[in-house]
Every structure is written in structure tokens, then in C-alpha cells.
N, C-alpha and C positions, 0 to 999 in steps of 0.2 A: 383704717381705723374701724368704722362701723361696716359690718358685712350684710346684715339683714335684720329684720324684726324677728325676735325669738318667739315671743308670745304676747298675748293681750290678756289682762286680768279683769274680770267683771265681778262686782259684788251684787248679789241678788237678794231680794227680800224674802222669797220663798224658794228654798233650795230644790224641793221635789218638783215644783212647777217649772222652774228654770231648767233643771236637768232634763225633764221630759221634753221641753221645747227644743233645747239645743241638740239632744240626742235623737229623740223620736221624730221630731218635725223637721229639723234642719239636716239631720243625718250625720252629725259629727260623731266620731268614735271615741269611746272611753279608753283612756290609757291607764289611769289609776284614779282611785277614789279613796279619800282619807277623811276620817272624822278626828278632829283635834279637840279632845275633851277639855284640855286646859283653856281653850279659847271658845268653847261651845260653837265650833265652826267646822263646816264641811269645806273640802277642797277637791275639785274635780278637774283632772287634766284631760283635755280633749284634743283630738287630732282631726284634720281634714285631709282626706286622701292619703292617710298614713303619715302625715306630717304634724307634729305637735304644734299647736297654735293658740290655744285658749285655756285659761284657768278660770274656773267658776268657783267663787267663794260665797259662803253665807256667814253672816255675823248677826248676833242678836240686835234687833231694832236699828238697822241702818237708816239714815235719813233718806227721804225720797229723792230721786233724780229730778232735776229741773230740766225740762225739755222745751216747754213752750211758755215763755220765750226761752230760747237756747241760752245756756249758761257757759261761762268760760270753761275750757277743758275739752275733753274728748267729745267730738261732735257726733260721729257715727262710725260704725264698722262697715266696710264694703267687701262684698264677696263677688268674685268673678263667676259668671255662668256663661255657657256657650249657647244656650237657647232660652231666652228670657220667657217666651210664651210657654214652653214646657215647664220651666221652674214655677211660673205663676200658677199653672194648672195643678202642679203637685202641692203647692201651698194651699190653694183653694180646697183641694181634697182633704187637707189636714186642718181645715177650719181657720186658715190664716188668709186675710184679705189684704193684699198689698195695695198701695196707692196706684193711681193710674200711671201708665208708662209715660215717661218723658224722654226727650231727646237732648243729649248734652250739646249745647250750641257750639262748643269748641271742637268736639271730636265727631259729632254726628252719631254717636253711639246711643243705644237705648238703655234706660235704667229705670228702676223703681225703688220704693222704700217700703219696709214693713217694720214693725216694732217687736222687741222681745217682751216677755211678760212684765218687765219693769219700765217699759217705755223707751228703752235704748233703741234709737233708730238703726236699722240694718239696711244697707243698700245692696241691691242686686244689679250688677253692671255687666252688660252683655259684651263679651269678647269672642267673636267667632274665630274658629281656627283658620289660620292662614294656609293656603296651599303650599306644599313643599316646592322649593326651587329645584329645577332640573339642571 
């Protein structure tokens, strides 16, 4: 039945700010960008490592996201990184300060969180490459 997640859609409050964040700071690639005049709305299709994964939308006057306390619904997006320290260094160079590194008590893996311009939590989860079996 289900094979995989096709994409995630995010509504932002400021299109240009969020576009710059996801493209220039996170490094996602633009696949296509559309302005829908009838809806006064932008739609930006983004890819990660060549794979379509995210749609960024803007609409006039969307309500603010409730994050603290957390509301029902999407909690956060998680991205895999192979070197958490390197990723954090790159984010700091781009003016983004992630939370302190934590250790997942179930897996022993390292992770941290940062937020997009609208406060959507983004997790960076370290998955080191496994050696090839011989």
C-alpha cells in the first residue's frame, strides 16, 4: 500500500524569508517556483540531494504556529546528517544557533534542534555511515 513519504508541505508567514532559510541556509534545491495570482500565494518545490521532498507555501495572513506548548499535529521535521558537529558549525556560520546536542536514550545517537523562521522545529539527527560488509 504505502511506499514512502512523497513530500511535506509547510505554510510560511514570510515567503522570501522562508525561501532564503530553506534554500540558502539549509541548502535545499529549488525544483520550481510558482506564484498563484488567484490565491495570492507562492508555492516553492524543494529537493534534498536531488529528491523532491518539501513544498513551501505562502498565504495572506496565516495564523501563527503554536509551538510552546506544543499543539496537536506535526511536531517537527527531522533531517539526517552524517557529522552533527560539522552541520552545527555550518549553521552557526549562517547565523543559526541550534540547541545543545542531546543523546537519544533509545539509540545512543546524537541530535539537536533548530527552528525555521516561523518556529517550526527542525531536528538534525546524526547517522554515521556504516562500513561496507566484505
